[in-house]
C-alpha positions as CSV (number, residue, x, y, z in Angstrom):
1,X,47.3,5.5,38.6
2,X,44.1,7.2,39.5
3,X,44.9,7.0,43.2
4,X,48.5,8.3,43.1
5,X,48.9,11.9,44.1
6,X,51.7,12.1,41.4
7,X,50.9,9.5,38.8
8,X,53.9,11.0,36.6
9,X,56.6,9.8,39.2
10,X,55.1,6.3,38.3
11,X,56.0,6.7,34.9
12,X,59.6,8.1,35.6
13,X,60.4,5.1,37.7
14,X,58.8,2.5,35.5
15,X,60.9,3.9,32.3
16,X,63.9,3.8,34.7
17,X,63.7,0.3,36.0
18,X,62.0,-1.2,32.8
19,X,64.6,-3.2,30.1
20,X,64.4,-1.8,26.6
21,X,62.1,-4.4,25.7
22,X,60.2,-4.6,28.8
23,X,56.6,-3.7,28.6
24,X,54.3,-1.6,31.1
25,X,50.8,-2.5,31.7
26,X,48.3,0.1,33.1
27,X,44.9,-0.4,34.0
28,X,42.7,2.8,34.7
29,X,39.0,3.2,35.0
30,X,37.0,4.5,32.0
31,X,35.6,7.9,32.7
32,X,32.9,7.6,30.0
33,X,31.6,4.3,31.4
34,X,27.9,4.3,31.7
35,X,27.4,4.1,35.4
36,X,30.2,6.6,36.2
37,X,28.4,9.2,34.0
38,X,24.9,8.5,35.4
39,X,26.4,8.8,39.2
40,X,28.2,12.1,38.0
41,X,24.9,13.5,36.6
42,X,23.0,12.6,39.8
43,X,25.7,14.1,41.9
44,X,26.7,10.9,43.8
45,X,30.3,11.3,45.0
46,X,33.2,9.1,44.0
47,X,33.5,6.3,46.7
48,X,36.7,4.5,45.0
49,X,39.1,7.3,46.4
50,X,40.1,8.4,42.9
51,X,42.2,11.7,42.7
52,X,42.4,11.5,38.8
53,X,40.5,10.7,35.9
54,X,42.3,9.7,32.5
55,X,40.7,10.0,29.2
56,X,42.1,8.0,26.5
57,X,43.6,11.0,25.2
58,X,45.2,12.7,28.5
59,X,46.7,9.3,29.2
60,X,48.1,8.6,25.8
61,X,49.8,12.5,26.1
62,X,51.0,11.6,29.6
63,X,52.5,8.4,28.4
64,X,54.2,9.9,25.5
65,X,55.6,12.9,27.6
66,X,57.5,10.4,29.7
67,X,58.8,8.2,26.8
68,X,56.4,5.3,26.6
69,X,54.4,4.2,23.4
70,X,51.0,2.7,23.6
71,X,50.9,-0.6,21.7
72,X,47.4,-1.7,22.5
73,X,44.5,-0.9,24.4
74,X,41.5,-3.2,25.3
75,X,38.4,-2.6,27.5
76,X,38.3,-5.0,30.6
77,X,34.6,-6.0,31.5
78,X,31.1,-4.7,31.3
79,X,28.8,-4.8,34.3
80,X,25.4,-5.9,33.8
81,X,22.6,-3.2,34.8
82,X,21.0,-4.4,37.9
83,X,17.4,-4.8,36.0
84,X,19.0,-7.2,33.8
85,X,21.0,-9.6,35.9
86,X,18.1,-12.1,36.6
87,X,17.9,-12.6,32.7
88,X,21.7,-13.8,33.1
89,X,21.4,-15.9,36.2
90,X,24.5,-15.8,38.6
91,X,26.8,-13.8,36.1
92,X,26.9,-10.2,37.0
93,X,29.9,-9.4,34.7
94,X,30.9,-10.0,31.1
95,X,34.4,-10.9,30.6
96,X,34.9,-10.7,26.9
97,X,38.2,-10.6,24.9
98,X,37.5,-7.2,23.7
99,X,35.0,-4.9,25.3
100,X,34.2,-1.7,23.2
101,X,36.3,1.0,25.2
102,X,33.4,3.1,25.6
103,X,31.3,0.4,27.4
104,X,34.2,-1.2,29.6
105,X,34.5,-0.4,33.2
106,X,38.1,0.3,32.7
107,X,40.8,0.1,30.1
108,X,44.1,-1.7,30.2
109,X,47.3,-0.1,28.1
110,X,50.2,-2.1,27.1
111,X,53.1,0.3,26.7
112,X,56.9,0.3,25.3
113,X,59.6,2.4,25.9
114,X,60.4,4.6,23.0
């Protein structure tokens, strides 16, 4: 959604084509992820091509406005800072079942039609 010029159109179309018992899964970057905050403070440009940034509150509001209810939200992964990577050998990403949303690089939302 963060790459789309009109993210609301995606939600309109998803609502139209989903069955009543269907689910919509969305993954969006966490705007409060520590490295994104550090890069913003340091004045580094966004190199990922994001047109939008979605906080938890504004994504919930957008989904609600388009007839969706959020059933669950999880964090996806946590990237280990470079200075600590040697301590974890070859693993540079922690994949955990539930990463706290504030630490997660991105968030996944499971939604149903209202």
